[in-house]
CHARMM-style PDB file with segment names, atoms N, HN, CA, C and O in Angstrom:
ATOM      1  N   MET     1      25.330  11.493  22.287  1.00  0.00      PROA
ATOM      2  CA  MET     1      24.458  10.435  21.845  1.00  0.00      PROA
ATOM      3  C   MET     1      24.322  10.509  20.330  1.00  0.00      PROA
ATOM      4  O   MET     1      24.183  11.591  19.760  1.00  0.00      PROA
ATOM      5  N   ARG     2      24.362   9.362  19.697  1.00  0.00      PROA
ATOM      6  HN  ARG     2      24.474   8.483  20.161  1.00  0.00      PROA
ATOM      7  CA  ARG     2      24.166   9.264  18.249  1.00  0.00      PROA
ATOM      8  C   ARG     2      22.951   8.402  17.977  1.00  0.00      PROA
ATOM      9  O   ARG     2      22.657   7.467  18.722  1.00  0.00      PROA
ATOM     10  N   VAL     3      22.252   8.723  16.911  1.00  0.00      PROA
ATOM     11  HN  VAL     3      22.491   9.482  16.305  1.00  0.00      PROA
ATOM     12  CA  VAL     3      21.074   7.955  16.521  1.00  0.00      PROA
ATOM     13  C   VAL     3      21.329   7.356  15.143  1.00  0.00      PROA
ATOM     14  O   VAL     3      21.741   8.045  14.210  1.00  0.00      PROA
ATOM     15  N   LEU     4      21.075   6.062  15.042  1.00  0.00      PROA
ATOM     16  HN  LEU     4      20.740   5.502  15.800  1.00  0.00      PROA
ATOM     17  CA  LEU     4      21.197   5.343  13.775  1.00  0.00      PROA
ATOM     18  C   LEU     4      19.842   4.741  13.444  1.00  0.00      PROA
ATOM     19  O   LEU     4      19.235   4.071  14.280  1.00  0.00      PROA
ATOM     20  N   VAL     5      19.372   4.974  12.241  1.00  0.00      PROA
ATOM     21  HN  VAL     5      19.865   5.518  11.563  1.00  0.00      PROA
ATOM     22  CA  VAL     5      18.155   4.339  11.743  1.00  0.00      PROA
ATOM     23  C   VAL     5      18.591   3.274  10.741  1.00  0.00      PROA
ATOM     24  O   VAL     5      19.303   3.569   9.781  1.00  0.00      PROA
ATOM     25  N   VAL     6      18.162   2.046  10.969  1.00  0.00      PROA
ATOM     26  HN  VAL     6      17.583   1.807  11.749  1.00  0.00      PROA
ATOM     27  CA  VAL     6      18.408   0.971  10.012  1.00  0.00      PROA
ATOM     28  C   VAL     6      17.131   0.809   9.208  1.00  0.00      PROA
ATOM     29  O   VAL     6      16.080   0.464   9.748  1.00  0.00      PROA
ATOM     30  N   ASP     7      17.233   1.061   7.921  1.00  0.00      PROA
ATOM     31  HN  ASP     7      18.086   1.342   7.482  1.00  0.00      PROA
ATOM     32  CA  ASP     7      16.085   0.893   7.037  1.00  0.00      PROA
ATOM     33  C   ASP     7      16.240  -0.443   6.331  1.00  0.00      PROA
ATOM     34  O   ASP     7      17.235  -0.691   5.650  1.00  0.00      PROA
ATOM     35  N   ASN     8      15.246  -1.294   6.504  1.00  0.00      PROA
ATOM     36  HN  ASN     8      14.438  -1.092   7.058  1.00  0.00      PROA
ATOM     37  CA  ASN     8      15.322  -2.673   6.036  1.00  0.00      PROA
ATOM     38  C   ASN     8      14.666  -2.832   4.659  1.00  0.00      PROA
ATOM     39  O   ASN     8      13.727  -3.608   4.488  1.00  0.00      PROA
ATOM     40  N   GLY     9      15.189  -2.072   3.678  1.00  0.00      PROA
ATOM     41  HN  GLY     9      15.952  -1.442   3.818  1.00  0.00      PROA
ATOM     42  CA  GLY     9      14.730  -2.231   2.305  1.00  0.00      PROA
ATOM     43  C   GLY     9      13.457  -1.489   1.954  1.00  0.00      PROA
ATOM     44  O   GLY     9      12.747  -1.909   1.041  1.00  0.00      PROA
ATOM     45  N   SER    10      13.140  -0.407   2.639  1.00  0.00      PROA
ATOM     46  HN  SER    10      13.716  -0.066   3.381  1.00  0.00      PROA
ATOM     47  CA  SER    10      11.919   0.352   2.322  1.00  0.00      PROA
ATOM     48  C   SER    10      11.976   0.917   0.915  1.00  0.00      PROA
ATOM     49  O   SER    10      13.044   1.247   0.399  1.00  0.00      PROA
ATOM     50  N   VAL    11      10.802   1.022   0.305  1.00  0.00      PROA
ATOM     51  HN  VAL    11       9.934   0.754   0.724  1.00  0.00      PROA
ATOM     52  CA  VAL    11      10.689   1.612  -1.025  1.00  0.00      PROA
ATOM     53  C   VAL    11       9.660   2.745  -1.024  1.00  0.00      PROA
ATOM     54  O   VAL    11       9.187   3.156  -2.083  1.00  0.00      PROA
ATOM     55  N   ASP    12       9.315   3.249   0.166  1.00  0.00      PROA
ATOM     56  HN  ASP    12       9.700   2.915   1.027  1.00  0.00      PROA
ATOM     57  CA  ASP    12       8.272   4.259   0.297  1.00  0.00      PROA
ATOM     58  C   ASP    12       8.801   5.669   0.547  1.00  0.00      PROA
ATOM     59  O   ASP    12       8.031   6.561   0.903  1.00  0.00      PROA
ATOM     60  N   GLY    13      10.104   5.880   0.364  1.00  0.00      PROA
ATOM     61  HN  GLY    13      10.729   5.155   0.075  1.00  0.00      PROA
ATOM     62  CA  GLY    13      10.682   7.199   0.587  1.00  0.00      PROA
ATOM     63  C   GLY    13      11.097   7.458   2.020  1.00  0.00      PROA
ATOM     64  O   GLY    13      11.460   8.585   2.354  1.00  0.00      PROA
ATOM     65  N   SER    14      11.056   6.459   2.870  1.00  0.00      PROA
ATOM     66  HN  SER    14      10.761   5.543   2.598  1.00  0.00      PROA
ATOM     67  CA  SER    14      11.407   6.623   4.285  1.00  0.00      PROA
ATOM     68  C   SER    14      12.839   7.110   4.478  1.00  0.00      PROA
ATOM     69  O   SER    14      13.097   7.990   5.299  1.00  0.00      PROA
ATOM     70  N   VAL    15      13.763   6.535   3.721  1.00  0.00      PROA
ATOM     71  HN  VAL    15      13.553   5.820   3.054  1.00  0.00      PROA
ATOM     72  CA  VAL    15      15.174   6.914   3.866  1.00  0.00      PROA
ATOM     73  C   VAL    15      15.358   8.385   3.542  1.00  0.00      PROA
ATOM     74  O   VAL    15      16.018   9.107   4.290  1.00  0.00      PROA
ATOM     75  N   GLU    16      14.792   8.832   2.451  1.00  0.00      PROA
ATOM     76  HN  GLU    16      14.257   8.246   1.843  1.00  0.00      PROA
ATOM     77  CA  GLU    16      14.920  10.230   2.047  1.00  0.00      PROA
ATOM     78  C   GLU    16      14.276  11.155   3.064  1.00  0.00      PROA
ATOM     79  O   GLU    16      14.822  12.217   3.363  1.00  0.00      PROA
ATOM     80  N   MET    17      13.116  10.771   3.606  1.00  0.00      PROA
ATOM     81  HN  MET    17      12.671   9.908   3.363  1.00  0.00      PROA
ATOM     82  CA  MET    17      12.432  11.582   4.602  1.00  0.00      PROA
ATOM     83  C   MET    17      13.285  11.747   5.848  1.00  0.00      PROA
ATOM     84  O   MET    17      13.430  12.858   6.360  1.00  0.00      PROA
ATOM     85  N   VAL    18      13.850  10.656   6.339  1.00  0.00      PROA
ATOM     86  HN  VAL    18      13.733   9.754   5.924  1.00  0.00      PROA
ATOM     87  CA  VAL    18      14.687  10.734   7.541  1.00  0.00      PROA
ATOM     88  C   VAL    18      15.907  11.610   7.272  1.00  0.00      PROA
ATOM     89  O   VAL    18      16.251  12.459   8.094  1.00  0.00      PROA
ATOM     90  N   LYS    19      16.555  11.413   6.140  1.00  0.00      PROA
ATOM     91  HN  LYS    19      16.275  10.723   5.473  1.00  0.00      PROA
ATOM     92  CA  LYS    19      17.736  12.216   5.807  1.00  0.00      PROA
ATOM     93  C   LYS    19      17.399  13.696   5.695  1.00  0.00      PROA
ATOM     94  O   LYS    19      18.196  14.542   6.100  1.00  0.00      PROA
ATOM     95  N   ASN    20      16.220  14.024   5.149  1.00  0.00      PROA
ATOM     96  HN  ASN    20      15.572  13.337   4.820  1.00  0.00      PROA
ATOM     97  CA  ASN    20      15.821  15.422   4.978  1.00  0.00      PROA
ATOM     98  C   ASN    20      15.350  16.066   6.275  1.00  0.00      PROA
ATOM     99  O   ASN    20      15.656  17.230   6.535  1.00  0.00      PROA
ATOM    100  N   GLU    21      14.611  15.325   7.086  1.00  0.00      PROA
ATOM    101  HN  GLU    21      14.362  14.380   6.875  1.00  0.00      PROA
ATOM    102  CA  GLU    21      13.998  15.886   8.286  1.00  0.00      PROA
ATOM    103  C   GLU    21      14.899  15.840   9.522  1.00  0.00      PROA
ATOM    104  O   GLU    21      14.737  16.646  10.438  1.00  0.00      PROA
ATOM    105  N   PHE    22      15.838  14.906   9.548  1.00  0.00      PROA
ATOM    106  HN  PHE    22      15.969  14.252   8.804  1.00  0.00      PROA
ATOM    107  CA  PHE    22      16.669  14.695  10.734  1.00  0.00      PROA
ATOM    108  C   PHE    22      18.136  14.586  10.324  1.00  0.00      PROA
ATOM    109  O   PHE    22      18.687  13.487  10.266  1.00  0.00      PROA
ATOM    110  N   GLN    23      18.759  15.714  10.043  1.00  0.00      PROA
ATOM    111  HN  GLN    23      18.311  16.607  10.089  1.00  0.00      PROA
ATOM    112  CA  GLN    23      20.127  15.712   9.525  1.00  0.00      PROA
ATOM    113  C   GLN    23      21.146  15.103  10.499  1.00  0.00      PROA
ATOM    114  O   GLN    23      22.204  14.643  10.071  1.00  0.00      PROA
ATOM    115  N   ASP    24      20.838  15.096  11.799  1.00  0.00      PROA
ATOM    116  HN  ASP    24      19.978  15.470  12.146  1.00  0.00      PROA
ATOM    117  CA  ASP    24      21.768  14.540  12.782  1.00  0.00      PROA
ATOM    118  C   ASP    24      21.656  13.025  12.926  1.00  0.00      PROA
ATOM    119  O   ASP    24      22.436  12.409  13.652  1.00  0.00      PROA
ATOM    120  N   VAL    25      20.692  12.429  12.238  1.00  0.00      PROA
ATOM    121  HN  VAL    25      20.058  12.929  11.648  1.00  0.00      PROA
ATOM    122  CA  VAL    25      20.473  10.992  12.328  1.00  0.00      PROA
ATOM    123  C   VAL    25      21.238  10.306  11.200  1.00  0.00      PROA
ATOM    124  O   VAL    25      21.179  10.720  10.042  1.00  0.00      PROA
ATOM    125  N   GLU    26      21.945   9.264  11.563  1.00  0.00      PROA
ATOM    126  HN  GLU    26      21.993   8.928  12.504  1.00  0.00      PROA
ATOM    127  CA  GLU    26      22.666   8.470  10.563  1.00  0.00      PROA
ATOM    128  C   GLU    26      21.735   7.366  10.068  1.00  0.00      PROA
ATOM    129  O   GLU    26      20.990   6.781  10.854  1.00  0.00      PROA
ATOM    130  N   VAL    27      21.776   7.085   8.778  1.00  0.00      PROA
ATOM    131  HN  VAL    27      22.381   7.561   8.139  1.00  0.00      PROA
ATOM    132  CA  VAL    27      20.900   6.070   8.197  1.00  0.00      PROA
ATOM    133  C   VAL    27      21.740   4.952   7.577  1.00  0.00      PROA
ATOM    134  O   VAL    27      22.633   5.202   6.767  1.00  0.00      PROA
ATOM    135  N   LEU    28      21.440   3.743   7.968  1.00  0.00      PROA
ATOM    136  HN  LEU    28      20.714   3.540   8.626  1.00  0.00      PROA
ATOM    137  CA  LEU    28      22.008   2.560   7.339  1.00  0.00      PROA
ATOM    138  C   LEU    28      20.892   1.973   6.490  1.00  0.00      PROA
ATOM    139  O   LEU    28      20.000   1.302   7.010  1.00  0.00      PROA
ATOM    140  N   ALA    29      20.936   2.222   5.190  1.00  0.00      PROA
ATOM    141  HN  ALA    29      21.661   2.766   4.767  1.00  0.00      PROA
ATOM    142  CA  ALA    29      19.877   1.789   4.273  1.00  0.00      PROA
ATOM    143  C   ALA    29      20.268   0.463   3.628  1.00  0.00      PROA
ATOM    144  O   ALA    29      21.205   0.399   2.832  1.00  0.00      PROA
ATOM    145  N   LEU    30      19.549  -0.578   3.979  1.00  0.00      PROA
ATOM    146  HN  LEU    30      18.788  -0.526   4.625  1.00  0.00      PROA
ATOM    147  CA  LEU    30      19.794  -1.892   3.388  1.00  0.00      PROA
ATOM    148  C   LEU    30      19.103  -1.956   2.031  1.00  0.00      PROA
ATOM    149  O   LEU    30      18.001  -1.428   1.875  1.00  0.00      PROA
ATOM    150  N   ARG    31      19.722  -2.583   1.067  1.00  0.00      PROA
ATOM    151  HN  ARG    31      20.616  -3.011   1.194  1.00  0.00      PROA
ATOM    152  CA  ARG    31      19.197  -2.622  -0.305  1.00  0.00      PROA
ATOM    153  C   ARG    31      17.909  -3.404  -0.426  1.00  0.00      PROA
ATOM    154  O   ARG    31      17.078  -3.119  -1.289  1.00  0.00      PROA
ATOM    155  N   ARG    32      17.740  -4.399   0.446  1.00  0.00      PROA
ATOM    156  HN  ARG    32      18.415  -4.631   1.147  1.00  0.00      PROA
ATOM    157  CA  ARG    32      16.523  -5.202   0.419  1.00  0.00      PROA
ATOM    158  C   ARG    32      16.201  -5.634   1.837  1.00  0.00      PROA
ATOM    159  O   ARG    32      17.040  -5.542   2.733  1.00  0.00      PROA
ATOM    160  N   ASN    33      14.993  -6.101   2.028  1.00  0.00      PROA
ATOM    161  HN  ASN    33      14.311  -6.175   1.300  1.00  0.00      PROA
ATOM    162  CA  ASN    33      14.560  -6.551   3.343  1.00  0.00      PROA
ATOM    163  C   ASN    33      15.268  -7.866   3.677  1.00  0.00      PROA
ATOM    164  O   ASN    33      15.052  -8.889   3.028  1.00  0.00      PROA
ATOM    165  N   LEU    34      16.104  -7.813   4.691  1.00  0.00      PROA
ATOM    166  HN  LEU    34      16.279  -6.982   5.219  1.00  0.00      PROA
ATOM    167  CA  LEU    34      16.885  -8.986   5.090  1.00  0.00      PROA
ATOM    168  C   LEU    34      16.264  -9.723   6.273  1.00  0.00      PROA
ATOM    169  O   LEU    34      16.810 -10.718   6.749  1.00  0.00      PROA
ATOM    170  N   GLY    35      15.136  -9.236   6.736  1.00  0.00      PROA
ATOM    171  HN  GLY    35      14.693  -8.427   6.348  1.00  0.00      PROA
ATOM    172  CA  GLY    35      14.492  -9.836   7.899  1.00  0.00      PROA
ATOM    173  C   GLY    35      14.856  -9.082   9.165  1.00  0.00      PROA
ATOM    174  O   GLY    35      15.887  -8.415   9.254  1.00  0.00      PROA
ATOM    175  N   TYR    36      13.977  -9.213  10.130  1.00  0.00      PROA
ATOM    176  HN  TYR    36      13.139  -9.755  10.058  1.00  0.00      PROA
ATOM    177  CA  TYR    36      14.080  -8.475  11.392  1.00  0.00      PROA
ATOM    178  C   TYR    36      15.417  -8.700  12.113  1.00  0.00      PROA
ATOM    179  O   TYR    36      16.117  -7.742  12.442  1.00  0.00      PROA
ATOM    180  N   ALA    37      15.759  -9.939  12.350  1.00  0.00      PROA
ATOM    181  HN  ALA    37      15.191 -10.718  12.083  1.00  0.00      PROA
ATOM    182  CA  ALA    37      16.955 -10.259  13.140  1.00  0.00      PROA
ATOM    183  C   ALA    37      18.236  -9.811  12.439  1.00  0.00      PROA
ATOM    184  O   ALA    37      19.115  -9.231  13.077  1.00  0.00      PROA
ATOM    185  N   ILE    38      18.352 -10.068  11.159  1.00  0.00      PROA
ATOM    186  HN  ILE    38      17.638 -10.540  10.641  1.00  0.00      PROA
ATOM    187  CA  ILE    38      19.569  -9.688  10.430  1.00  0.00      PROA
ATOM    188  C   ILE    38      19.723  -8.173  10.406  1.00  0.00      PROA
ATOM    189  O   ILE    38      20.823  -7.662  10.613  1.00  0.00      PROA
ATOM    190  N   ALA    39      18.637  -7.449  10.156  1.00  0.00      PROA
ATOM    191  HN  ALA    39      17.743  -7.865   9.988  1.00  0.00      PROA
ATOM    192  CA  ALA    39      18.709  -5.984  10.138  1.00  0.00      PROA
ATOM    193  C   ALA    39      19.136  -5.440  11.494  1.00  0.00      PROA
ATOM    194  O   ALA    39      19.970  -4.537  11.568  1.00  0.00      PROA
ATOM    195  N   ASN    40      18.571  -5.982  12.566  1.00  0.00      PROA
ATOM    196  HN  ASN    40      17.894  -6.716  12.507  1.00  0.00      PROA
ATOM    197  CA  ASN    40      18.983  -5.552  13.908  1.00  0.00      PROA
ATOM    198  C   ASN    40      20.454  -5.853  14.151  1.00  0.00      PROA
ATOM    199  O   ASN    40      21.190  -5.003  14.652  1.00  0.00      PROA
ATOM    200  N   ASN    41      20.882  -7.054  13.797  1.00  0.00      PROA
ATOM    201  HN  ASN    41      20.284  -7.745  13.390  1.00  0.00      PROA
ATOM    202  CA  ASN    41      22.283  -7.432  14.009  1.00  0.00      PROA
ATOM    203  C   ASN    41      23.237  -6.561  13.199  1.00  0.00      PROA
ATOM    204  O   ASN    41      24.307  -6.204  13.692  1.00  0.00      PROA
ATOM    205  N   LEU    42      22.871  -6.212  11.968  1.00  0.00      PROA
ATOM    206  HN  LEU    42      22.002  -6.502  11.568  1.00  0.00      PROA
ATOM    207  CA  LEU    42      23.718  -5.327  11.168  1.00  0.00      PROA
ATOM    208  C   LEU    42      23.802  -3.939  11.791  1.00  0.00      PROA
ATOM    209  O   LEU    42      24.871  -3.328  11.801  1.00  0.00      PROA
ATOM    210  N   GLY    43      22.689  -3.440  12.309  1.00  0.00      PROA
ATOM    211  HN  GLY    43      21.821  -3.936  12.301  1.00  0.00      PROA
ATOM    212  CA  GLY    43      22.696  -2.148  12.977  1.00  0.00      PROA
ATOM    213  C   GLY    43      23.562  -2.158  14.228  1.00  0.00      PROA
ATOM    214  O   GLY    43      24.294  -1.202  14.487  1.00  0.00      PROA
ATOM    215  N   ILE    44      23.483  -3.225  14.997  1.00  0.00      PROA
ATOM    216  HN  ILE    44      22.889  -4.001  14.786  1.00  0.00      PROA
ATOM    217  CA  ILE    44      24.308  -3.356  16.203  1.00  0.00      PROA
ATOM    218  C   ILE    44      25.780  -3.419  15.821  1.00  0.00      PROA
ATOM    219  O   ILE    44      26.602  -2.716  16.410  1.00  0.00      PROA
ATOM    220  N   LEU    45      26.118  -4.240  14.857  1.00  0.00      PROA
ATOM    221  HN  LEU    45      25.451  -4.811  14.378  1.00  0.00      PROA
ATOM    222  CA  LEU    45      27.500  -4.374  14.406  1.00  0.00      PROA
ATOM    223  C   LEU    45      28.037  -3.037  13.893  1.00  0.00      PROA
ATOM    224  O   LEU    45      29.148  -2.633  14.235  1.00  0.00      PROA
ATOM    225  N   TYR    46      27.243  -2.360  13.075  1.00  0.00      PROA
ATOM    226  HN  TYR    46      26.341  -2.688  12.797  1.00  0.00      PROA
ATOM    227  CA  TYR    46      27.617  -1.050  12.525  1.00  0.00      PROA
ATOM    228  C   TYR    46      27.918  -0.071  13.666  1.00  0.00      PROA
ATOM    229  O   TYR    46      28.913   0.652  13.624  1.00  0.00      PROA
ATOM    230  N   SER    47      27.060  -0.056  14.672  1.00  0.00      PROA
ATOM    231  HN  SER    47      26.251  -0.644  14.706  1.00  0.00      PROA
ATOM    232  CA  SER    47      27.229   0.857  15.804  1.00  0.00      PROA
ATOM    233  C   SER    47      28.466   0.530  16.627  1.00  0.00      PROA
ATOM    234  O   SER    47      29.238   1.421  16.980  1.00  0.00      PROA
ATOM    235  N   LEU    48      28.650  -0.731  16.926  1.00  0.00      PROA
ATOM    236  HN  LEU    48      28.024  -1.456  16.640  1.00  0.00      PROA
ATOM    237  CA  LEU    48      29.798  -1.137  17.742  1.00  0.00      PROA
ATOM    238  C   LEU    48      31.118  -0.860  17.027  1.00  0.00      PROA
ATOM    239  O   LEU    48      32.102  -0.477  17.661  1.00  0.00      PROA
ATOM    240  N   ARG    49      31.140  -1.051  15.726  1.00  0.00      PROA
ATOM    241  HN  ARG    49      30.342  -1.362  15.211  1.00  0.00      PROA
ATOM    242  CA  ARG    49      32.364  -0.777  14.960  1.00  0.00      PROA
ATOM    243  C   ARG    49      32.684   0.710  14.916  1.00  0.00      PROA
ATOM    244  O   ARG    49      33.815   1.091  14.614  1.00  0.00      PROA
ATOM    245  N   ARG    50      31.705   1.551  15.214  1.00  0.00      PROA
ATOM    246  HN  ARG    50      30.787   1.242  15.459  1.00  0.00      PROA
ATOM    247  CA  ARG    50      31.914   2.996  15.243  1.00  0.00      PROA
ATOM    248  C   ARG    50      32.027   3.519  16.669  1.00  0.00      PROA
ATOM    249  O   ARG    50      31.890   4.719  16.906  1.00  0.00      PROA
ATOM    250  N   GLY    51      32.274   2.624  17.616  1.00  0.00      PROA
ATOM    251  HN  GLY    51      32.385   1.649  17.423  1.00  0.00      PROA
ATOM    252  CA  GLY    51      32.588   3.025  18.971  1.00  0.00      PROA
ATOM    253  C   GLY    51      31.435   3.114  19.946  1.00  0.00      PROA
ATOM    254  O   GLY    51      31.611   3.638  21.046  1.00  0.00      PROA
ATOM    255  N   ALA    52      30.260   2.622  19.585  1.00  0.00      PROA
ATOM    256  HN  ALA    52      30.117   2.197  18.691  1.00  0.00      PROA
ATOM    257  CA  ALA    52      29.135   2.685  20.518  1.00  0.00      PROA
ATOM    258  C   ALA    52      29.431   1.846  21.751  1.00  0.00      PROA
ATOM    259  O   ALA    52      29.923   0.722  21.660  1.00  0.00      PROA
ATOM    260  N   LYS    53      29.119   2.421  22.898  1.00  0.00      PROA
ATOM    261  HN  LYS    53      28.719   3.335  22.972  1.00  0.00      PROA
ATOM    262  CA  LYS    53      29.273   1.700  24.160  1.00  0.00      PROA
ATOM    263  C   LYS    53      27.968   0.975  24.511  1.00  0.00      PROA
ATOM    264  O   LYS    53      27.982  -0.104  25.103  1.00  0.00      PROA
ATOM    265  N   TYR    54      26.852   1.586  24.139  1.00  0.00      PROA
ATOM    266  HN  TYR    54      26.840   2.463  23.659  1.00  0.00      PROA
ATOM    267  CA  TYR    54      25.531   1.020  24.392  1.00  0.00      PROA
ATOM    268  C   TYR    54      24.717   1.069  23.110  1.00  0.00      PROA
ATOM    269  O   TYR    54      24.920   1.942  22.266  1.00  0.00      PROA
ATOM    270  N   VAL    55      23.801   0.131  22.972  1.00  0.00      PROA
ATOM    271  HN  VAL    55      23.636  -0.579  23.657  1.00  0.00      PROA
ATOM    272  CA  VAL    55      22.893   0.105  21.827  1.00  0.00      PROA
ATOM    273  C   VAL    55      21.485  -0.138  22.363  1.00  0.00      PROA
ATOM    274  O   VAL    55      21.263  -1.046  23.164  1.00  0.00      PROA
ATOM    275  N   VAL    56      20.546   0.677  21.915  1.00  0.00      PROA
ATOM    276  HN  VAL    56      20.726   1.415  21.265  1.00  0.00      PROA
ATOM    277  CA  VAL    56      19.139   0.516  22.276  1.00  0.00      PROA
ATOM    278  C   VAL    56      18.368   0.307  20.979  1.00  0.00      PROA
ATOM    279  O   VAL    56      18.505   1.091  20.040  1.00  0.00      PROA
ATOM    280  N   LEU    57      17.564  -0.740  20.925  1.00  0.00      PROA
ATOM    281  HN  LEU    57      17.452  -1.376  21.688  1.00  0.00      PROA
ATOM    282  CA  LEU    57      16.766  -1.019  19.741  1.00  0.00      PROA
ATOM    283  C   LEU    57      15.339  -0.524  19.959  1.00  0.00      PROA
ATOM    284  O   LEU    57      14.686  -0.886  20.937  1.00  0.00      PROA
ATOM    285  N   LEU    58      14.870   0.306  19.037  1.00  0.00      PROA
ATOM    286  HN  LEU    58      15.401   0.600  18.242  1.00  0.00      PROA
ATOM    287  CA  LEU    58      13.478   0.771  19.044  1.00  0.00      PROA
ATOM    288  C   LEU    58      12.891   0.454  17.684  1.00  0.00      PROA
ATOM    289  O   LEU    58      13.502   0.742  16.655  1.00  0.00      PROA
ATOM    290  N   ASN    59      11.730  -0.126  17.677  1.00  0.00      PROA
ATOM    291  HN  ASN    59      11.234  -0.361  18.513  1.00  0.00      PROA
ATOM    292  CA  ASN    59      11.084  -0.494  16.425  1.00  0.00      PROA
ATOM    293  C   ASN    59       9.937   0.454  16.113  1.00  0.00      PROA
ATOM    294  O   ASN    59       9.544   1.266  16.952  1.00  0.00      PROA
ATOM    295  N   ASN    60       9.405   0.347  14.908  1.00  0.00      PROA
ATOM    296  HN  ASN    60       9.724  -0.312  14.227  1.00  0.00      PROA
ATOM    297  CA  ASN    60       8.365   1.275  14.476  1.00  0.00      PROA
ATOM    298  C   ASN    60       7.032   1.082  15.195  1.00  0.00      PROA
ATOM    299  O   ASN    60       6.120   1.885  14.998  1.00  0.00      PROA
ATOM    300  N   ASP    61       6.889   0.058  16.009  1.00  0.00      PROA
ATOM    301  HN  ASP    61       7.630  -0.595  16.168  1.00  0.00      PROA
ATOM    302  CA  ASP    61       5.632  -0.148  16.722  1.00  0.00      PROA
ATOM    303  C   ASP    61       5.694   0.310  18.175  1.00  0.00      PROA
ATOM    304  O   ASP    61       4.804  -0.014  18.961  1.00  0.00      PROA
ATOM    305  N   ILE    62       6.728   1.056  18.541  1.00  0.00      PROA
ATOM    306  HN  ILE    62       7.451   1.319  17.902  1.00  0.00      PROA
ATOM    307  CA  ILE    62       6.857   1.546  19.907  1.00  0.00      PROA
ATOM    308  C   ILE    62       5.836   2.653  20.165  1.00  0.00      PROA
ATOM    309  O   ILE    62       5.522   3.440  19.272  1.00  0.00      PROA
ATOM    310  N   GLU    63       5.326   2.705  21.383  1.00  0.00      PROA
ATOM    311  HN  GLU    63       5.581   2.065  22.109  1.00  0.00      PROA
ATOM    312  CA  GLU    63       4.444   3.783  21.807  1.00  0.00      PROA
ATOM    313  C   GLU    63       5.108   4.540  22.941  1.00  0.00      PROA
ATOM    314  O   GLU    63       5.580   3.941  23.907  1.00  0.00      PROA
ATOM    315  N   VAL    64       5.142   5.852  22.821  1.00  0.00      PROA
ATOM    316  HN  VAL    64       4.758   6.339  22.037  1.00  0.00      PROA
ATOM    317  CA  VAL    64       5.683   6.691  23.884  1.00  0.00      PROA
ATOM    318  C   VAL    64       4.501   7.279  24.628  1.00  0.00      PROA
ATOM    319  O   VAL    64       3.691   8.000  24.044  1.00  0.00      PROA
ATOM    320  N   LEU    65       4.399   6.981  25.893  1.00  0.00      PROA
ATOM    321  HN  LEU    65       5.057   6.395  26.367  1.00  0.00      PROA
ATOM    322  CA  LEU    65       3.262   7.435  26.706  1.00  0.00      PROA
ATOM    323  C   LEU    65       3.684   8.601  27.577  1.00  0.00      PROA
ATOM    324  O   LEU    65       4.774   8.600  28.150  1.00  0.00      PROA
ATOM    325  N   ASP    66       2.836   9.571  27.671  1.00  0.00      PROA
ATOM    326  HN  ASP    66       1.951   9.572  27.205  1.00  0.00      PROA
ATOM    327  CA  ASP    66       3.058  10.708  28.554  1.00  0.00      PROA
ATOM    328  C   ASP    66       2.756  10.237  29.979  1.00  0.00      PROA
ATOM    329  O   ASP    66       1.634   9.808  30.251  1.00  0.00      PROA
ATOM    330  N   PRO    67       3.729  10.305  30.895  1.00  0.00      PROA
ATOM    331  CA  PRO    67       3.512   9.786  32.241  1.00  0.00      PROA
ATOM    332  C   PRO    67       2.514  10.603  33.061  1.00  0.00      PROA
ATOM    333  O   PRO    67       2.119  10.168  34.143  1.00  0.00      PROA
ATOM    334  N   LEU    68       2.106  11.742  32.591  1.00  0.00      PROA
ATOM    335  HN  LEU    68       2.426  12.095  31.712  1.00  0.00      PROA
ATOM    336  CA  LEU    68       1.162  12.559  33.368  1.00  0.00      PROA
ATOM    337  C   LEU    68      -0.207  12.385  32.880  1.00  0.00      PROA
ATOM    338  OT1 LEU    68      -1.135  12.994  33.412  1.00  0.00      PROA
TER     339      LEU     68
END
């Protein structure tokens, strides 16, 4: 499994934090905010061109709940 983070033009140090804290995560850093749909589509295209069979989109507003 590979993880790709698409950063949509952040200027708050997010890209550097991900690169430093999660060395196994690939980052696609967009130079500016291109909008939600375009950023998602670029991430999907990037993944498929690198051989991804499946793509799952998770956004920063996701909540992970403990089932117990």
